[in-house]
A tleap script that builds the chain and sets N, CA, C and O, in Angstrom:
source leaprc.protein.ff14SB
mol = sequence {
  NMET GLN ASP MET ASN GLU LEU LEU GLN SER
  ALA ASP TRP LYS ASN GLU LYS HIE ALA PRO
  VAL ILE GLU VAL LYS LYS LYS GLU ASP LYS
  ASP PHE ILE PHE VAL LYS VAL SER VAL GLY
  LYS GLU ILE ALA HIE PRO ASN GLN THR GLN
  HIE HIE ILE ARG TRP ILE GLN LEU LEU PHE
  LYS PRO GLU GLY GLU LYS PHE PRO PHE GLU
  VAL GLY LYS ILE ASN PHE THR SER HIE GLY
  GLU SER PRO ALA GLY PRO ASP THR SER THR
  VAL TYR THR GLU PRO LYS GLY VAL PHE VAL
  LEU LYS THR GLU LYS PRO GLY THR LEU ILE
  GLY ILE SER TYR CYS ASN ILE HIE GLY LEU
  TRP ARG SER GLU LEU GLU LEU THR CLEU
}
set mol.1.N position { 85.152 42.540 -232.039 }
set mol.1.CA position { 85.549 43.907 -231.820 }
set mol.1.C position { 84.571 44.551 -230.837 }
set mol.1.O position { 83.358 44.371 -230.942 }
set mol.2.N position { 85.113 45.298 -229.891 }
set mol.2.CA position { 84.271 45.943 -228.881 }
set mol.2.C position { 83.621 47.201 -229.447 }
set mol.2.O position { 84.260 47.969 -230.166 }
set mol.3.N position { 82.360 47.403 -229.122 }
set mol.3.CA position { 81.618 48.588 -229.524 }
set mol.3.C position { 82.126 49.778 -228.710 }
set mol.3.O position { 82.176 49.711 -227.482 }
set mol.4.N position { 82.499 50.855 -229.381 }
set mol.4.CA position { 83.041 52.050 -228.720 }
set mol.4.C position { 82.043 52.628 -227.710 }
set mol.4.O position { 82.445 53.153 -226.672 }
set mol.5.N position { 80.740 52.532 -228.014 }
set mol.5.CA position { 79.733 53.061 -227.092 }
set mol.5.C position { 79.741 52.346 -225.740 }
set mol.5.O position { 79.337 52.927 -224.732 }
set mol.6.N position { 80.191 51.105 -225.709 }
set mol.6.CA position { 80.277 50.380 -224.448 }
set mol.6.C position { 81.376 50.939 -223.541 }
set mol.6.O position { 81.352 50.734 -222.327 }
set mol.7.N position { 82.329 51.638 -224.132 }
set mol.7.CA position { 83.436 52.209 -223.363 }
set mol.7.C position { 83.115 53.581 -222.794 }
set mol.7.O position { 83.766 54.034 -221.852 }
set mol.8.N position { 82.109 54.249 -223.364 }
set mol.8.CA position { 81.760 55.608 -222.960 }
set mol.8.C position { 80.649 55.593 -221.923 }
set mol.8.O position { 79.564 55.064 -222.166 }
set mol.9.N position { 80.927 56.173 -220.774 }
set mol.9.CA position { 79.925 56.300 -219.725 }
set mol.9.C position { 79.319 57.696 -219.807 }
set mol.9.O position { 79.977 58.641 -220.242 }
set mol.10.N position { 78.080 57.817 -219.395 }
set mol.10.CA position { 77.456 59.142 -219.388 }
set mol.10.C position { 76.589 59.273 -218.146 }
set mol.10.O position { 76.123 58.283 -217.582 }
set mol.11.N position { 76.389 60.498 -217.741 }
set mol.11.CA position { 75.555 60.807 -216.587 }
set mol.11.C position { 75.318 62.306 -216.586 }
set mol.11.O position { 75.984 63.050 -217.306 }
set mol.12.N position { 74.378 62.740 -215.783 }
set mol.12.CA position { 74.125 64.165 -215.608 }
set mol.12.C position { 75.304 64.757 -214.834 }
set mol.12.O position { 75.623 64.289 -213.741 }
set mol.13.N position { 75.940 65.767 -215.384 }
set mol.13.CA position { 77.125 66.342 -214.740 }
set mol.13.C position { 76.828 66.977 -213.393 }
set mol.13.O position { 77.740 67.212 -212.601 }
set mol.14.N position { 75.554 67.256 -213.126 }
set mol.14.CA position { 75.195 67.819 -211.821 }
set mol.14.C position { 75.278 66.771 -210.717 }
set mol.14.O position { 75.354 67.103 -209.534 }
set mol.15.N position { 75.262 65.493 -211.122 }
set mol.15.CA position { 75.311 64.401 -210.148 }
set mol.15.C position { 76.556 63.531 -210.279 }
set mol.15.O position { 76.788 62.665 -209.436 }
set mol.16.N position { 77.354 63.742 -211.308 }
set mol.16.CA position { 78.514 62.884 -211.563 }
set mol.16.C position { 79.739 63.744 -211.867 }
set mol.16.O position { 79.728 64.528 -212.816 }
set mol.17.N position { 80.783 63.602 -211.071 }
set mol.17.CA position { 81.965 64.461 -211.201 }
set mol.17.C position { 82.824 64.178 -212.428 }
set mol.17.O position { 83.717 64.970 -212.730 }
set mol.18.N position { 82.594 63.084 -213.148 }
set mol.18.CA position { 83.417 62.735 -214.305 }
set mol.18.C position { 82.855 63.236 -215.629 }
set mol.18.O position { 83.601 63.367 -216.600 }
set mol.19.N position { 81.552 63.519 -215.690 }
set mol.19.CA position { 80.913 63.900 -216.948 }
set mol.19.C position { 81.321 65.313 -217.362 }
set mol.19.O position { 81.285 66.231 -216.543 }
set mol.20.N position { 81.707 65.495 -218.623 }
set mol.20.CA position { 82.077 66.836 -219.091 }
set mol.20.C position { 80.878 67.787 -219.083 }
set mol.20.O position { 79.750 67.381 -219.363 }
set mol.21.N position { 81.133 69.027 -218.766 }
set mol.21.CA position { 80.130 70.088 -218.807 }
set mol.21.C position { 80.431 70.931 -220.043 }
set mol.21.O position { 81.556 71.400 -220.218 }
set mol.22.N position { 79.433 71.123 -220.893 }
set mol.22.CA position { 79.598 71.908 -222.118 }
set mol.22.C position { 78.779 73.179 -221.968 }
set mol.22.O position { 77.572 73.121 -221.730 }
set mol.23.N position { 79.436 74.331 -222.106 }
set mol.23.CA position { 78.762 75.626 -222.001 }
set mol.23.C position { 79.097 76.441 -223.247 }
set mol.23.O position { 80.256 76.509 -223.658 }
set mol.24.N position { 78.078 77.059 -223.846 }
set mol.24.CA position { 78.255 77.782 -225.105 }
set mol.24.C position { 78.042 79.274 -224.901 }
set mol.24.O position { 77.076 79.699 -224.267 }
set mol.25.N position { 78.959 80.057 -225.448 }
set mol.25.CA position { 78.790 81.503 -225.557 }
set mol.25.C position { 78.801 81.799 -227.047 }
set mol.25.O position { 79.840 81.704 -227.700 }
set mol.26.N position { 77.658 82.154 -227.571 }
set mol.26.CA position { 77.519 82.330 -229.011 }
set mol.26.C position { 78.070 83.665 -229.489 }
set mol.26.O position { 77.807 84.718 -228.909 }
set mol.27.N position { 78.811 83.588 -230.520 }
set mol.27.CA position { 79.221 84.727 -231.326 }
set mol.27.C position { 79.686 85.933 -230.529 }
set mol.27.O position { 79.230 87.051 -230.772 }
set mol.28.N position { 80.582 85.721 -229.589 }
set mol.28.CA position { 81.184 86.841 -228.861 }
set mol.28.C position { 82.026 87.678 -229.811 }
set mol.28.O position { 82.117 88.897 -229.668 }
set mol.29.N position { 82.634 87.018 -230.774 }
set mol.29.CA position { 83.536 87.680 -231.710 }
set mol.29.C position { 82.990 87.504 -233.121 }
set mol.29.O position { 83.559 86.761 -233.920 }
set mol.30.N position { 81.919 88.166 -233.423 }
set mol.30.CA position { 81.250 88.188 -234.711 }
set mol.30.C position { 80.743 86.818 -235.149 }
set mol.30.O position { 79.594 86.485 -234.862 }
set mol.31.N position { 81.547 86.019 -235.826 }
set mol.31.CA position { 81.085 84.766 -236.405 }
set mol.31.C position { 81.458 83.538 -235.590 }
set mol.31.O position { 81.118 82.421 -235.981 }
set mol.32.N position { 82.138 83.710 -234.484 }
set mol.32.CA position { 82.667 82.570 -233.755 }
set mol.32.C position { 81.818 82.185 -232.550 }
set mol.32.O position { 81.155 83.020 -231.934 }
set mol.33.N position { 81.861 80.887 -232.234 }
set mol.33.CA position { 81.159 80.346 -231.078 }
set mol.33.C position { 82.213 79.845 -230.103 }
set mol.33.O position { 83.098 79.075 -230.477 }
set mol.34.N position { 82.116 80.280 -228.864 }
set mol.34.CA position { 83.070 79.885 -227.826 }
set mol.34.C position { 82.417 78.802 -226.974 }
set mol.34.O position { 81.325 78.992 -226.439 }
set mol.35.N position { 83.096 77.668 -226.854 }
set mol.35.CA position { 82.562 76.529 -226.122 }
set mol.35.C position { 83.531 76.173 -224.993 }
set mol.35.O position { 84.680 75.805 -225.235 }
set mol.36.N position { 83.048 76.288 -223.766 }
set mol.36.CA position { 83.850 75.904 -222.605 }
set mol.36.C position { 83.481 74.480 -222.226 }
set mol.36.O position { 82.302 74.152 -222.094 }
set mol.37.N position { 84.489 73.635 -222.052 }
set mol.37.CA position { 84.263 72.264 -221.601 }
set mol.37.C position { 85.091 72.065 -220.340 }
set mol.37.O position { 86.279 72.387 -220.310 }
set mol.38.N position { 84.459 71.533 -219.300 }
set mol.38.CA position { 85.147 71.335 -218.030 }
set mol.38.C position { 84.637 70.062 -217.369 }
set mol.38.O position { 83.616 69.501 -217.767 }
set mol.39.N position { 85.354 69.626 -216.372 }
set mol.39.CA position { 84.943 68.475 -215.568 }
set mol.39.C position { 84.968 68.917 -214.112 }
set mol.39.O position { 85.941 69.514 -213.652 }
set mol.40.N position { 83.891 68.618 -213.390 }
set mol.40.CA position { 83.845 68.931 -211.964 }
set mol.40.C position { 83.202 70.248 -211.617 }
set mol.40.O position { 83.578 70.865 -210.620 }
set mol.41.N position { 82.238 70.707 -212.407 }
set mol.41.CA position { 81.609 72.001 -212.134 }
set mol.41.C position { 80.775 71.978 -210.847 }
set mol.41.O position { 80.941 72.853 -209.998 }
set mol.42.N position { 79.890 71.004 -210.690 }
set mol.42.CA position { 79.033 70.927 -209.506 }
set mol.42.C position { 79.669 70.094 -208.394 }
set mol.42.O position { 79.568 70.432 -207.214 }
set mol.43.N position { 80.321 69.007 -208.783 }
set mol.43.CA position { 80.996 68.125 -207.824 }
set mol.43.C position { 82.456 68.065 -208.237 }
set mol.43.O position { 82.775 67.552 -209.310 }
set mol.44.N position { 83.333 68.574 -207.413 }
set mol.44.CA position { 84.748 68.648 -207.775 }
set mol.44.C position { 85.342 67.260 -208.017 }
set mol.44.O position { 85.118 66.325 -207.249 }
set mol.45.N position { 86.093 67.157 -209.092 }
set mol.45.CA position { 86.821 65.922 -209.377 }
set mol.45.C position { 88.192 66.032 -208.724 }
set mol.45.O position { 88.796 67.105 -208.756 }
set mol.46.N position { 88.704 64.946 -208.126 }
set mol.46.CA position { 90.057 65.008 -207.554 }
set mol.46.C position { 91.081 65.395 -208.624 }
set mol.46.O position { 90.977 64.988 -209.781 }
set mol.47.N position { 92.039 66.165 -208.225 }
set mol.47.CA position { 93.116 66.555 -209.126 }
set mol.47.C position { 94.424 66.229 -208.416 }
set mol.47.O position { 95.103 67.104 -207.880 }
set mol.48.N position { 94.749 64.956 -208.431 }
set mol.48.CA position { 95.912 64.447 -207.718 }
set mol.48.C position { 96.738 63.587 -208.662 }
set mol.48.O position { 96.271 63.194 -209.732 }
set mol.49.N position { 97.952 63.303 -208.262 }
set mol.49.CA position { 98.810 62.451 -209.079 }
set mol.49.C position { 98.134 61.115 -209.339 }
set mol.49.O position { 98.178 60.615 -210.463 }
set mol.50.N position { 97.515 60.529 -208.332 }
set mol.50.CA position { 96.936 59.204 -208.461 }
set mol.50.C position { 95.524 59.188 -209.058 }
set mol.50.O position { 95.055 58.119 -209.447 }
set mol.51.N position { 94.825 60.336 -209.148 }
set mol.51.CA position { 93.455 60.385 -209.664 }
set mol.51.C position { 93.215 61.750 -210.292 }
set mol.51.O position { 93.183 62.761 -209.590 }
set mol.52.N position { 93.047 61.785 -211.612 }
set mol.52.CA position { 92.902 63.067 -212.316 }
set mol.52.C position { 92.244 62.878 -213.684 }
set mol.52.O position { 92.103 61.759 -214.177 }
set mol.53.N position { 91.853 63.988 -214.271 }
set mol.53.CA position { 91.358 64.002 -215.645 }
set mol.53.C position { 92.568 64.210 -216.547 }
set mol.53.O position { 93.306 65.184 -216.394 }
set mol.54.N position { 92.765 63.303 -217.475 }
set mol.54.CA position { 93.936 63.340 -218.355 }
set mol.54.C position { 93.717 64.213 -219.580 }
set mol.54.O position { 94.625 64.925 -220.009 }
set mol.55.N position { 92.481 64.161 -220.159 }
set mol.55.CA position { 92.201 64.989 -221.338 }
set mol.55.C position { 90.703 65.201 -221.532 }
set mol.55.O position { 89.872 64.471 -220.993 }
set mol.56.N position { 90.388 66.233 -222.325 }
set mol.56.CA position { 89.029 66.533 -222.753 }
set mol.56.C position { 89.067 66.740 -224.265 }
set mol.56.O position { 89.970 67.388 -224.794 }
set mol.57.N position { 88.070 66.179 -224.948 }
set mol.57.CA position { 87.957 66.314 -226.397 }
set mol.57.C position { 86.576 66.877 -226.718 }
set mol.57.O position { 85.597 66.557 -226.044 }
set mol.58.N position { 86.501 67.727 -227.762 }
set mol.58.CA position { 85.215 68.254 -228.204 }
set mol.58.C position { 85.006 67.893 -229.666 }
set mol.58.O position { 85.859 68.149 -230.516 }
set mol.59.N position { 83.849 67.290 -229.940 }
set mol.59.CA position { 83.434 66.956 -231.299 }
set mol.59.C position { 82.188 67.762 -231.634 }
set mol.59.O position { 81.452 68.178 -230.740 }
set mol.60.N position { 81.953 67.984 -232.932 }
set mol.60.CA position { 80.735 68.654 -233.379 }
set mol.60.C position { 80.160 67.884 -234.554 }
set mol.60.O position { 80.833 67.678 -235.565 }
set mol.61.N position { 78.892 67.453 -234.411 }
set mol.61.CA position { 78.201 66.743 -235.492 }
set mol.61.C position { 77.108 67.663 -236.024 }
set mol.61.O position { 76.068 67.835 -235.388 }
set mol.62.N position { 77.354 68.263 -237.214 }
set mol.62.CA position { 76.337 69.145 -237.781 }
set mol.62.C position { 75.054 68.378 -238.098 }
set mol.62.O position { 75.093 67.199 -238.452 }
set mol.63.N position { 73.937 69.054 -237.967 }
set mol.63.CA position { 72.633 68.468 -238.257 }
set mol.63.C position { 72.611 67.946 -239.698 }
set mol.63.O position { 72.994 68.654 -240.629 }
set mol.64.N position { 72.160 66.703 -239.865 }
set mol.64.CA position { 72.052 66.123 -241.200 }
set mol.64.C position { 73.326 65.491 -241.729 }
set mol.64.O position { 73.307 64.877 -242.795 }
set mol.65.N position { 74.426 65.626 -241.015 }
set mol.65.CA position { 75.698 65.035 -241.448 }
set mol.65.C position { 75.859 63.657 -240.814 }
set mol.65.O position { 75.276 63.380 -239.766 }
set mol.66.N position { 76.644 62.801 -241.444 }
set mol.66.CA position { 76.848 61.453 -240.925 }
set mol.66.C position { 77.936 61.402 -239.859 }
set mol.66.O position { 77.804 60.672 -238.877 }
set mol.67.N position { 79.010 62.167 -240.042 }
set mol.67.CA position { 80.160 62.080 -239.154 }
set mol.67.C position { 80.413 63.392 -238.415 }
set mol.67.O position { 80.111 64.468 -238.931 }
set mol.68.N position { 80.967 63.299 -237.203 }
set mol.68.CA position { 81.321 64.519 -236.464 }
set mol.68.C position { 82.693 65.041 -236.890 }
set mol.68.O position { 83.504 64.318 -237.468 }
set mol.69.N position { 82.919 66.296 -236.591 }
set mol.69.CA position { 84.233 66.916 -236.754 }
set mol.69.C position { 84.910 66.946 -235.387 }
set mol.69.O position { 84.244 67.172 -234.377 }
set mol.70.N position { 86.204 66.724 -235.341 }
set mol.70.CA position { 86.932 66.914 -234.089 }
set mol.70.C position { 87.294 68.390 -234.007 }
set mol.70.O position { 88.089 68.886 -234.806 }
set mol.71.N position { 86.711 69.086 -233.046 }
set mol.71.CA position { 87.000 70.501 -232.854 }
set mol.71.C position { 88.378 70.649 -232.208 }
set mol.71.O position { 89.169 71.504 -232.607 }
set mol.72.N position { 88.658 69.812 -231.209 }
set mol.72.CA position { 89.964 69.875 -230.559 }
set mol.72.C position { 90.050 68.959 -229.364 }
set mol.72.O position { 89.062 68.369 -228.927 }
set mol.73.N position { 91.254 68.856 -228.848 }
set mol.73.CA position { 91.524 68.022 -227.678 }
set mol.73.C position { 92.561 68.735 -226.824 }
set mol.73.O position { 93.558 69.251 -227.331 }
set mol.74.N position { 92.309 68.754 -225.521 }
set mol.74.CA position { 93.239 69.381 -224.582 }
set mol.74.C position { 93.767 68.303 -223.645 }
set mol.74.O position { 92.992 67.583 -223.017 }
set mol.75.N position { 95.087 68.196 -223.554 }
set mol.75.CA position { 95.729 67.259 -222.632 }
set mol.75.C position { 96.138 68.003 -221.370 }
set mol.75.O position { 96.693 69.100 -221.435 }
set mol.76.N position { 95.861 67.402 -220.229 }
set mol.76.CA position { 96.240 67.973 -218.935 }
set mol.76.C position { 97.389 67.121 -218.400 }
set mol.76.O position { 97.191 65.964 -218.030 }
set mol.77.N position { 98.573 67.692 -218.364 }
set mol.77.CA position { 99.771 66.878 -218.115 }
set mol.77.C position { 100.464 67.136 -216.789 }
set mol.77.O position { 101.435 66.450 -216.470 }
set mol.78.N position { 100.004 68.090 -216.015 }
set mol.78.CA position { 100.619 68.354 -214.712 }
set mol.78.C position { 99.668 67.932 -213.602 }
set mol.78.O position { 98.602 68.521 -213.424 }
set mol.79.N position { 100.068 66.905 -212.857 }
set mol.79.CA position { 99.204 66.341 -211.829 }
set mol.79.C position { 99.923 66.213 -210.497 }
set mol.79.O position { 99.762 65.220 -209.788 }
set mol.80.N position { 100.716 67.222 -210.162 }
set mol.80.CA position { 101.352 67.250 -208.857 }
set mol.80.C position { 102.701 66.576 -208.777 }
set mol.80.O position { 103.304 66.521 -207.705 }
set mol.81.N position { 103.186 66.063 -209.891 }
set mol.81.CA position { 104.513 65.461 -209.869 }
set mol.81.C position { 105.559 66.547 -209.643 }
set mol.81.O position { 105.366 67.693 -210.051 }
set mol.82.N position { 106.643 66.198 -209.006 }
set mol.82.CA position { 107.757 67.128 -208.803 }
set mol.82.C position { 108.915 66.666 -209.677 }
set mol.82.O position { 109.631 65.737 -209.307 }
set mol.83.N position { 109.110 67.301 -210.833 }
set mol.83.CA position { 110.101 66.819 -211.778 }
set mol.83.C position { 111.555 66.958 -211.321 }
set mol.83.O position { 112.416 66.200 -211.769 }
set mol.84.N position { 111.837 67.909 -210.442 }
set mol.84.CA position { 113.240 68.141 -210.086 }
set mol.84.C position { 113.572 67.727 -208.654 }
set mol.84.O position { 114.671 68.016 -208.181 }
set mol.85.N position { 112.677 67.074 -207.967 }
set mol.85.CA position { 112.990 66.631 -206.618 }
set mol.85.C position { 111.963 67.088 -205.602 }
set mol.85.O position { 111.031 67.814 -205.946 }
set mol.86.N position { 112.118 66.678 -204.375 }
set mol.86.CA position { 111.101 66.931 -203.337 }
set mol.86.C position { 110.987 68.390 -202.898 }
set mol.86.O position { 109.964 68.764 -202.324 }
set mol.87.N position { 111.986 69.219 -203.142 }
set mol.87.CA position { 111.935 70.609 -202.673 }
set mol.87.C position { 111.437 71.583 -203.737 }
set mol.87.O position { 111.483 72.796 -203.531 }
set mol.88.N position { 110.967 71.076 -204.859 }
set mol.88.CA position { 110.491 71.966 -205.922 }
set mol.88.C position { 108.977 72.123 -205.853 }
set mol.88.O position { 108.291 71.361 -205.172 }
set mol.89.N position { 108.478 73.101 -206.551 }
set mol.89.CA position { 107.033 73.359 -206.592 }
set mol.89.C position { 106.307 72.256 -207.347 }
set mol.89.O position { 106.889 71.588 -208.202 }
set mol.90.N position { 105.045 72.072 -207.028 }
set mol.90.CA position { 104.205 71.155 -207.786 }
set mol.90.C position { 103.149 71.965 -208.521 }
set mol.90.O position { 102.735 73.030 -208.062 }
set mol.91.N position { 102.719 71.451 -209.666 }
set mol.91.CA position { 101.731 72.129 -210.498 }
set mol.91.C position { 100.592 71.161 -210.776 }
set mol.91.O position { 100.817 69.981 -211.046 }
set mol.92.N position { 99.368 71.671 -210.707 }
set mol.92.CA position { 98.178 70.891 -211.010 }
set mol.92.C position { 97.423 71.597 -212.128 }
set mol.92.O position { 97.112 72.782 -212.011 }
set mol.93.N position { 97.128 70.890 -213.197 }
set mol.93.CA position { 96.367 71.442 -214.306 }
set mol.93.C position { 94.889 71.183 -214.072 }
set mol.93.O position { 94.494 70.047 -213.809 }
set mol.94.N position { 94.073 72.216 -214.164 }
set mol.94.CA position { 92.626 72.075 -213.983 }
set mol.94.C position { 91.983 71.599 -215.281 }
set mol.94.O position { 92.358 72.078 -216.351 }
set mol.95.N position { 91.027 70.673 -215.224 }
set mol.95.CA position { 90.393 70.146 -216.432 }
set mol.95.C position { 89.321 71.083 -216.984 }
set mol.95.O position { 88.123 70.835 -216.853 }
set mol.96.N position { 89.782 72.155 -217.599 }
set mol.96.CA position { 88.901 73.159 -218.202 }
set mol.96.C position { 89.562 73.667 -219.468 }
set mol.96.O position { 90.784 73.804 -219.524 }
set mol.97.N position { 88.757 73.947 -220.488 }
set mol.97.CA position { 89.304 74.498 -221.716 }
set mol.97.C position { 88.235 75.186 -222.528 }
set mol.97.O position { 87.044 74.926 -222.358 }
set mol.98.N position { 88.669 76.071 -223.420 }
set mol.98.CA position { 87.752 76.787 -224.304 }
set mol.98.C position { 88.121 76.470 -225.749 }
set mol.98.O position { 89.283 76.556 -226.147 }
set mol.99.N position { 87.111 76.103 -226.517 }
set mol.99.CA position { 87.272 75.835 -227.937 }
set mol.99.C position { 86.517 76.914 -228.704 }
set mol.99.O position { 85.464 77.371 -228.259 }
set mol.100.N position { 87.039 77.316 -229.835 }
set mol.100.CA position { 86.396 78.338 -230.656 }
set mol.100.C position { 86.105 77.719 -232.020 }
set mol.100.O position { 86.992 77.155 -232.659 }
set mol.101.N position { 84.845 77.833 -232.459 }
set mol.101.CA position { 84.508 77.272 -233.756 }
set mol.101.C position { 83.558 78.185 -234.504 }
set mol.101.O position { 82.943 79.087 -233.935 }
set mol.102.N position { 83.458 77.924 -235.788 }
set mol.102.CA position { 82.561 78.666 -236.666 }
set mol.102.C position { 81.788 77.624 -237.463 }
set mol.102.O position { 82.385 76.709 -238.030 }
set mol.103.N position { 80.469 77.756 -237.511 }
set mol.103.CA position { 79.642 76.828 -238.267 }
set mol.103.C position { 78.408 77.547 -238.777 }
set mol.103.O position { 77.937 78.511 -238.172 }
set mol.104.N position { 77.895 77.072 -239.886 }
set mol.104.CA position { 76.674 77.636 -240.444 }
set mol.104.C position { 75.472 76.752 -240.164 }
set mol.104.O position { 74.343 77.095 -240.516 }
set mol.105.N position { 75.723 75.590 -239.517 }
set mol.105.CA position { 74.643 74.647 -239.232 }
set mol.105.C position { 74.524 74.412 -237.732 }
set mol.105.O position { 75.525 74.436 -237.015 }
set mol.106.N position { 73.296 74.183 -237.255 }
set mol.106.CA position { 73.158 73.706 -235.879 }
set mol.106.C position { 73.621 72.249 -235.821 }
set mol.106.O position { 73.895 71.638 -236.854 }
set mol.107.N position { 73.704 71.712 -234.639 }
set mol.107.CA position { 74.120 70.326 -234.513 }
set mol.107.C position { 74.322 69.938 -233.060 }
set mol.107.O position { 73.759 70.552 -232.154 }
set mol.108.N position { 75.132 68.915 -232.852 }
set mol.108.CA position { 75.361 68.385 -231.517 }
set mol.108.C position { 76.829 68.524 -231.137 }
set mol.108.O position { 77.716 68.069 -231.860 }
set mol.109.N position { 77.075 69.159 -229.990 }
set mol.109.CA position { 78.414 69.206 -229.417 }
set mol.109.C position { 78.569 67.976 -228.525 }
set mol.109.O position { 77.682 67.664 -227.731 }
set mol.110.N position { 79.688 67.286 -228.658 }
set mol.110.CA position { 79.946 66.074 -227.893 }
set mol.110.C position { 81.252 66.254 -227.134 }
set mol.110.O position { 82.311 66.417 -227.740 }
set mol.111.N position { 81.177 66.225 -225.813 }
set mol.111.CA position { 82.368 66.322 -224.975 }
set mol.111.C position { 82.741 64.946 -224.453 }
set mol.111.O position { 81.882 64.197 -223.989 }
set mol.112.N position { 84.018 64.615 -224.528 }
set mol.112.CA position { 84.510 63.346 -224.001 }
set mol.112.C position { 85.676 63.657 -223.073 }
set mol.112.O position { 86.575 64.419 -223.429 }
set mol.113.N position { 85.657 63.066 -221.881 }
set mol.113.CA position { 86.772 63.248 -220.944 }
set mol.113.C position { 87.304 61.883 -220.546 }
set mol.113.O position { 86.606 60.873 -220.632 }
set mol.114.N position { 88.567 61.878 -220.106 }
set mol.114.CA position { 89.199 60.626 -219.692 }
set mol.114.C position { 89.771 60.776 -218.288 }
set mol.114.O position { 90.663 61.591 -218.049 }
set mol.115.N position { 89.247 59.978 -217.365 }
set mol.115.CA position { 89.764 59.905 -216.000 }
set mol.115.C position { 90.724 58.722 -215.946 }
set mol.115.O position { 90.403 57.641 -216.440 }
set mol.116.N position { 91.890 58.916 -215.355 }
set mol.116.CA position { 92.884 57.847 -215.336 }
set mol.116.C position { 92.436 56.625 -214.539 }
set mol.116.O position { 93.022 55.554 -214.697 }
set mol.117.N position { 91.424 56.749 -213.693 }
set mol.117.CA position { 90.923 55.613 -212.920 }
set mol.117.C position { 89.563 55.128 -213.437 }
set mol.117.O position { 89.328 53.921 -213.497 }
set mol.118.N position { 88.667 56.045 -213.810 }
set mol.118.CA position { 87.283 55.684 -214.133 }
set mol.118.C position { 86.949 55.728 -215.615 }
set mol.118.O position { 85.782 55.590 -215.981 }
set mol.119.N position { 87.937 55.915 -216.474 }
set mol.119.CA position { 87.739 55.774 -217.913 }
set mol.119.C position { 87.115 56.943 -218.628 }
set mol.119.O position { 87.254 58.096 -218.219 }
set mol.120.N position { 86.410 56.622 -219.726 }
set mol.120.CA position { 85.857 57.606 -220.643 }
set mol.120.C position { 84.441 58.025 -220.242 }
set mol.120.O position { 83.619 57.199 -219.846 }
set mol.121.N position { 84.177 59.342 -220.357 }
set mol.121.CA position { 82.870 59.912 -220.033 }
set mol.121.C position { 82.426 60.824 -221.165 }
set mol.121.O position { 83.250 61.486 -221.796 }
set mol.122.N position { 81.130 60.860 -221.421 }
set mol.122.CA position { 80.599 61.606 -222.563 }
set mol.122.C position { 79.404 62.454 -222.139 }
set mol.122.O position { 78.595 62.047 -221.305 }
set mol.123.N position { 79.312 63.642 -222.733 }
set mol.123.CA position { 78.141 64.508 -222.581 }
set mol.123.C position { 77.832 65.121 -223.939 }
set mol.123.O position { 78.710 65.226 -224.797 }
set mol.124.N position { 76.590 65.521 -224.127 }
set mol.124.CA position { 76.180 66.172 -225.374 }
set mol.124.C position { 75.385 67.428 -225.073 }
set mol.124.O position { 74.756 67.550 -224.022 }
set mol.125.N position { 75.426 68.367 -226.022 }
set mol.125.CA position { 74.631 69.581 -225.936 }
set mol.125.C position { 74.242 69.977 -227.343 }
set mol.125.O position { 75.086 70.017 -228.238 }
set mol.126.N position { 72.958 70.270 -227.544 }
set mol.126.CA position { 72.499 70.721 -228.855 }
set mol.126.C position { 72.921 72.170 -229.064 }
set mol.126.O position { 72.726 73.022 -228.197 }
set mol.127.N position { 73.497 72.429 -230.218 }
set mol.127.CA position { 73.919 73.777 -230.584 }
set mol.127.C position { 72.894 74.342 -231.560 }
set mol.127.O position { 72.701 73.803 -232.650 }
set mol.128.N position { 72.246 75.419 -231.168 }
set mol.128.CA position { 71.309 76.104 -232.047 }
set mol.128.C position { 71.952 77.417 -232.458 }
set mol.128.O position { 72.730 78.002 -231.704 }
set mol.129.N position { 71.625 77.869 -233.643 }
set mol.129.CA position { 72.218 79.127 -234.130 }
set mol.129.C position { 71.234 80.261 -234.068 }
set mol.129.O position { 71.565 81.388 -234.438 }
savepdb mol mol.pdb
quit
């Protein structure tokens, strides 16, 4: 059986266009934490039919816990295809999303993105309260 960690690539998002960027805005709405996850902040990722980010997932592993929680997953399904023929508009979905969570513990936010050509990419950010 293949180790899942062997499938996940990581790099500094400032130097690699595939790595998810995790940004936290704490408690804008009383008890909630807003987490923006995107791909291509410093170096734009292509957003074309043949090369695009298919989805972004956010996990949260509370400090002292064994397993992470899946906060959510966003699928990006419009990549320039023209569903009704050559004379119709095309739509491109940007790989950006906001997740909202509530927690009483600090921990680690884990962003995972999937590029249809270059596979799975992972980034982490420590969440302090």
